[in-house]
C-alpha positions in Angstrom: 119.9 90.7 60.3 116.5 92.5 60.6 115.9 95.9 62.0 113.0 95.9 64.5 111.8 99.5 64.9 109.7 99.8 68.1 107.6 102.9 68.8 107.2 103.5 72.5 106.9 106.4 74.9 106.0 107.2 78.5 107.4 105.4 81.5 104.7 102.8 81.8 105.2 101.6 78.2 108.9 101.4 78.6 108.8 99.4 81.8 105.7 97.4 81.2 105.8 96.6 77.5 109.2 97.3 76.0 111.2 95.4 78.7 109.5 92.0 78.3 109.7 92.2 74.5 113.4 92.8 74.7 113.8 89.9 77.1 111.9 87.6 74.8 113.9 88.5 71.8 117.1 87.7 73.7 115.6 84.4 75.0 114.8 83.3 71.5 118.1 84.5 70.2 116.6 86.2 67.2 118.8 88.0 64.7 117.1 91.3 65.2 118.6 94.7 65.8 116.3 96.7 68.0 115.8 100.4 67.3 113.6 102.2 69.8 111.8 105.3 68.5 110.2 107.9 70.7 107.2 109.7 69.0 105.7 112.8 70.5 103.6 111.9 73.6 102.1 114.1 76.3 102.5 111.3 78.8 106.3 111.2 78.4 108.7 112.1 81.3 111.5 113.5 79.1 113.9 110.8 80.2 112.7 107.9 78.1 115.7 108.2 75.7 118.2 108.1 78.5 116.5 105.1 80.2 116.0 103.2 76.9 119.7 103.5 75.9 120.6 101.6 79.1 118.2 98.7 78.4 119.9 95.4 77.4 119.1 94.5 73.8 118.6 98.1 72.5 121.0 98.8 69.7 119.8 102.4 68.9 117.4 105.0 70.3 115.9 107.7 68.1 114.5 110.5 70.2 111.5 112.5 69.1 113.5 115.0 67.1 115.5 112.3 65.3 112.4 110.3 64.6 110.5 113.3 63.1 113.5 114.2 61.0 113.4 110.7 59.5 109.6 110.7 59.0 109.5 114.1 57.4 112.8 114.2 55.5 114.1 110.7 55.4 117.2 111.8 57.4 119.0 109.5 59.9 122.0 110.2 62.0 125.3 110.0 60.0 126.5 106.9 61.7 123.2 105.0 61.3 123.2 102.3 58.6 119.8 100.7 57.9 119.4 97.0 57.2 117.7 95.8 54.1 114.9 94.1 56.0 112.8 95.8 58.7 109.7 95.3 60.9 107.8 97.9 62.9 106.2 97.1 66.3 103.9 99.6 67.9 104.1 99.6 71.7 103.1 103.1 72.5 102.6 106.7 71.5 100.2 107.7 68.7 99.4 104.8 66.3 99.7 107.3 63.4 103.5 107.5 63.9 103.9 103.8 63.6 101.9 103.8 60.4 104.0 106.6 59.0 107.2 104.8 60.0 105.9 101.6 58.3 105.4 103.4 55.0 108.7 105.4 55.3 110.6 102.1 55.8 108.5 100.0 53.3 108.2 97.5 56.1 105.5 95.3 57.6 104.0 96.4 60.9 102.4 94.9 64.0 100.5 96.9 66.7 99.9 95.9 70.3 97.6 98.0 72.4 95.7 98.0 75.7 92.4 97.8 73.8 92.5 100.8 71.5 91.6 100.0 67.9 92.7 102.7 65.4 94.4 102.6 62.1 93.8 98.8 62.2 93.8 98.3 58.4 97.1 100.2 58.1 98.9 97.4 60.0 99.7 93.9 58.8 98.6 92.6 62.2 96.8 94.2 65.1 96.4 92.7 68.6 95.3 93.8 72.0 95.7 92.7 75.6 92.5 90.7 75.3 93.8 88.8 72.3 97.2 87.6 73.5 97.5 88.6 77.1 99.0 91.5 79.0 102.7 92.2 78.4 102.9 93.8 81.9 102.6 90.4 83.5 105.7 89.3 81.6 107.5 92.5 82.7 107.2 91.4 86.4 109.9 89.3 88.0 108.0 87.2 90.6 111.0 85.5 92.2 111.0 85.8 95.9 113.4 88.4 97.3 116.3 87.3 99.5 117.6 88.6 102.8 120.5 89.9 100.8 118.1 92.2 98.8 116.7 93.6 102.0 120.2 94.2 103.4 121.4 95.8 100.1 118.5 98.2 100.2 119.5 99.1 103.8 116.1 98.2 105.2 115.2 96.8 108.6 114.6 93.1 108.3 112.6 93.1 111.6 109.8 95.5 110.4 107.0 95.6 107.9 107.3 98.2 105.2 105.0 100.8 103.7 106.1 101.9 100.3 105.3 105.3 98.7 105.7 105.7 95.0 105.7 109.4 94.0 105.2 109.0 90.2 107.3 108.9 87.1 106.9 112.5 85.8 108.3 115.7 87.4 104.7 117.1 87.8 103.9 114.0 90.0 107.0 114.1 92.2 106.9 117.9 92.8 103.5 117.5 94.4 103.4 114.0 95.7 106.8 113.6 97.4 106.3 116.5 99.9 102.7 115.3 100.5 103.9 111.8 101.2 106.4 113.0 103.7 103.7 114.9 105.6 101.6 111.7 105.6 104.7 109.8 107.1 104.9 112.5 109.8 101.4 111.5 110.9 102.3 107.8 111.0 105.0 108.3 113.6 103.2 106.0 116.1 103.6 103.1 113.6 107.4 103.5 113.3 108.2 100.9 115.9 106.8 98.1 113.8 106.7 99.7 110.3 109.4 101.1 108.1 108.5 104.0 105.7 110.0 103.7 102.2 109.9 106.2 99.3 111.2 104.8 96.0 111.7 107.2 93.1 111.2 106.3 89.4 114.3 106.1 87.2 112.5 108.7 85.0 113.0 111.5 87.6 115.9 113.3 89.2 115.5 112.0 92.8 118.4 114.1 94.2 116.9 117.3 92.9 113.6 116.7 94.7 115.2 115.4 97.9 117.4 118.5 97.9 114.4 120.9 97.4 112.6 119.3 100.4 115.7 119.3 102.6 116.0 123.0 102.0 112.7 123.4 103.8 113.1 120.9 106.5 116.2 119.5 108.3 114.8 115.9 108.7 113.0 113.7 106.2 111.6 110.6 107.8 111.8 107.2 106.1 114.1 105.5 103.6 114.6 107.4 100.3 115.5 105.0 97.5 115.9 105.0 93.7 116.0 101.3 93.0 114.3 98.8 90.8 110.7 99.3 91.5 109.7 95.7 91.4 112.4 94.6 93.8 111.3 97.3 96.3 107.7 96.3 95.9 108.5 92.7 96.6 110.1 93.5 100.0 107.2 95.8 101.1 103.9 94.9 102.7 101.6 97.8 101.6 101.9 100.3 98.7 100.6 103.8 98.3 100.7 105.2 94.7 99.0 106.9 91.8 97.1 105.1 89.1 99.4 103.6 86.4 101.5 100.6 85.4 102.9 100.3 88.9 99.4 99.3 90.2 99.4 96.4 87.7 102.9 95.3 88.7 101.9 95.4 92.3 98.9 93.3 91.5 101.0 90.6 89.7 103.3 90.5 92.8 100.3 90.1 95.1 100.9 93.4 96.9 98.0 95.2 98.5 97.9 98.9 97.7 96.0 102.1 98.3 95.7 104.1 95.1 95.3 107.9 95.1 93.5 110.0 92.5 93.9 113.6 93.8 92.2 116.6 92.4 94.4 118.9 94.5 96.8 119.4 91.6 95.0 119.3 88.3 98.3 119.7 86.3 99.5 116.2 87.3 96.7 114.5 85.4 97.1 114.1 81.6 94.1 113.5 79.4 93.7 111.9 76.0 91.7 113.2 73.0 90.3 116.7 72.4 90.0 117.5 76.1 93.7 116.7 76.5 94.6 119.0 73.6 92.4 121.9 75.0 93.9 121.4 78.5 97.4 121.9 77.2 96.6 125.3 75.5 98.5 128.1 77.4 96.2 130.1 79.8 93.0 128.5 78.5 94.2 125.0 79.4 95.0 126.0 83.0 91.5 127.3 83.6 89.9 124.3 82.1 91.9 122.0 84.3 91.0 123.9 87.4 87.3 123.7 86.5 86.9 120.3 84.9 89.4 117.9 86.5 88.0 118.0 90.1 84.6 117.1 88.6 86.0 114.4 86.4 87.9 112.8 89.3 84.7 112.6 91.3 83.0 110.6 88.6 85.8 108.2 87.7 84.5 104.8 88.7 87.9 103.0 88.8 91.4 104.4 88.5 93.8 101.6 89.5 94.4 99.1 86.6 93.5 96.0 88.7 90.1 97.6 89.4 89.6 98.6 85.8 90.4 95.2 84.4 88.4 93.3 87.0 85.5 95.9 86.8 85.3 95.8 90.6 87.0 97.4 93.5 89.8 95.0 94.4 92.1 97.6 96.0 91.0 100.8 97.7 91.1 104.1 95.9 91.0 107.6 97.6 89.7 110.2 95.2 89.1 113.9 95.2 90.8 116.7 97.2 93.1 114.7 99.5 94.1 115.8 102.9 97.2 114.5 104.8 95.3 113.3 107.8 92.7 111.5 105.7 95.3 109.5 103.7 97.4 108.8 106.9 94.4 107.4 108.7 93.3 105.3 105.8 96.8 103.8 105.5 97.0 103.2 109.2 93.8 101.2 109.1 95.2 98.9 106.4 98.5 98.7 108.2 96.8 97.4 111.3 94.7 94.9 109.3 97.0 92.0 108.4 94.1 89.7 107.5 92.9 92.2 104.9 96.4 92.6 103.4 96.8 88.8 103.1 93.4 88.3 101.5 93.8 91.1 98.9 97.4 89.9 98.1 96.2 86.4 97.4 93.3 87.5 95.3 95.5 89.7 93.2 98.0 87.0 92.6 95.3 84.6 91.3 93.7 87.2 89.0 96.8 88.8 87.4 99.6 86.2 87.4 99.4 84.6 83.9 102.5 85.3 81.8 103.2 84.4 78.1 102.0 87.5 76.1 105.6 88.4 75.1 106.2 85.0 73.6 103.0 85.2 71.6 103.7 88.7 70.4 107.2 87.7 69.2 105.7 84.7 67.4 103.4 87.0 65.5 106.4 89.2 64.6 108.3 86.2 63.3 105.3 85.2 61.1 104.8 88.8 59.8 
């Protein structure tokens, strides 16, 4: 038995990278015990440990406090017994923590990144999305949904569906969920042929945010769900969301989308590097966000992952200070244009539908 220590954090890494790796390990029936570790990460939602403990194939989860105790002091939980052999796989967080974990364990280590190349020589092997493919493709279940799926989700089989995704962190949902509902209010004339759906991430407390909104208004239009995001995407015809892993999943599924990059709420955008550190300093950070982020949003060329990877605008993006009427009218235009939706969906499927990265990554781990 070999212990496989995986560093991962943030909702996108858990759903887009960790899940396909776990499935591939099970598929190959490898004698590995998977230990998921959660290093400090400003992009985390705070619910990663809870979600990871429920994933099939995960034997143990070390949250940030437990991981740091092991890295600094060599202390593990009392009921934790290490195996003699170990491997380290970096799938997210700061690469430094995976390097530290490698030396603490005396293990060999492999890193997989989206393109970042740091601490390369500290790893025994280092690969990127360009080298072996995108794990997020393997994370997507492309099987056609059934009528039973639509019925189980309590959706109307006779209508098309517009899906709103309010994000995977509390800062997102606090602002985006009420905004989306105001947008839905302005799409009332489309209700006869279109169903409005809001699907909450498993990384947020949906009931809390629904309850807060219901305290302000008696009626919330649309279907409010907290189901598997890919299943809900598959039964919908158009998606409205923030940039992130869900834009790539929608692309693999061939689902047209409208991606929002708002400057209305600077606190919902997290930044990397020195600027990210400065923007998280109390008081000073708030002012920097208010000043800089609206300017940065204006000059971002592409925000959605399909656009970033293709280096062209495949799916529309609405950037800047967003107004309810502006977003509603844009969505209505795309809802009324079936030819556009079909063309965009077909183009996305062709460009982003090549699986196999998880198998290649596991092969590298076996050879490590």
